[in-house]
LOTORBA-555633 format. One record per residue (C-alpha): x negated, y, z negated; residue in three letters. Coordinates in steps of 0.2 Angstrom, whole numbers, plus 2048, in hexadecimal, padded with zeros to 3 digits. Layout:
residues N
XYZALA...
***
This chain:
residues 90
885D6129EUNK872D5F2A0UNK871D6D2ADUNK87AD782A1UNK86ED74293UNK85FD7829FUNK867D882A4UNK86BD8D292UNK859D8A28DUNK852D9529CUNK85FDA2298UNK85ADA3286UNK847DA328AUNK84ADB2296UNK854DBE28CUNK84CDCE284UNK849DC7273UNK841DB8279UNK836DC1286UNK831DCE278UNK82CDBF26DUNK822DB627BUNK82FDA927DUNK82FD9E28DUNK836D8F294UNK829D8429DUNK833D7429EUNK836D6F2B0UNK848D6C2B5UNK844D5A2BBUNK83ED552AAUNK84DD5C2A1UNK858D532ADUNK84FD422ABUNK84FD44298UNK862D48298UNK867D3A2A4UNK85CD2E29AUNK864D3328AUNK876D31290UNK871D20298UNK86AD1B287UNK879D2027DUNK886D19289UNK87DD0928BUNK883D04279UNK894D01281UNK890CFB293UNK8A1CF4297UNK8AAD05292UNK89ED0F29DUNK899D042ABUNK89DD102B9UNK894D1F2B0UNK885D142ACUNK883D0E2BEUNK882D202C4UNK875D252B6UNK86BD152BBUNK86BD1B2CDUNK865D2D2C8UNK858D262BDUNK851D1B2CBUNK84FD2A2D7UNK83DD2C2DDUNK83CD3E2D7UNK83DD382C5UNK82FD2A2C6UNK821D362C1UNK82BD3D2B3UNK830D2C2ACUNK81DD272ABUNK819D372A3UNK826D37295UNK827D24293UNK81ED23282UNK827D3127AUNK838D2A280UNK833D19279UNK82ED20268UNK83ED2A267UNK849D1B26BUNK840D1125DUNK844D1E250UNK856D1F256UNK857D0C254UNK851D0D242UNK85DD1A23EUNK86CD12245UNK86ED03239UNK
***
């Protein structure tokens, strides 16, 4: 699902209309993958017993060395986003 979302973004940014308007997609695939994995992990963590196997896989993916730099770079934005979600989900 995450890969599809990234491919869709890239495809929409490279069509004729987007090119004519100066549109571009400069988000690296690794950043989109990490944000997607992290988002799924955050949502599914609300019911850890029901999604134990999926959560273990997501935790493994998040711990991969290729995502360390990304995690540090987007840490503040992710934290702020999670705080807003907590406030909204009363």
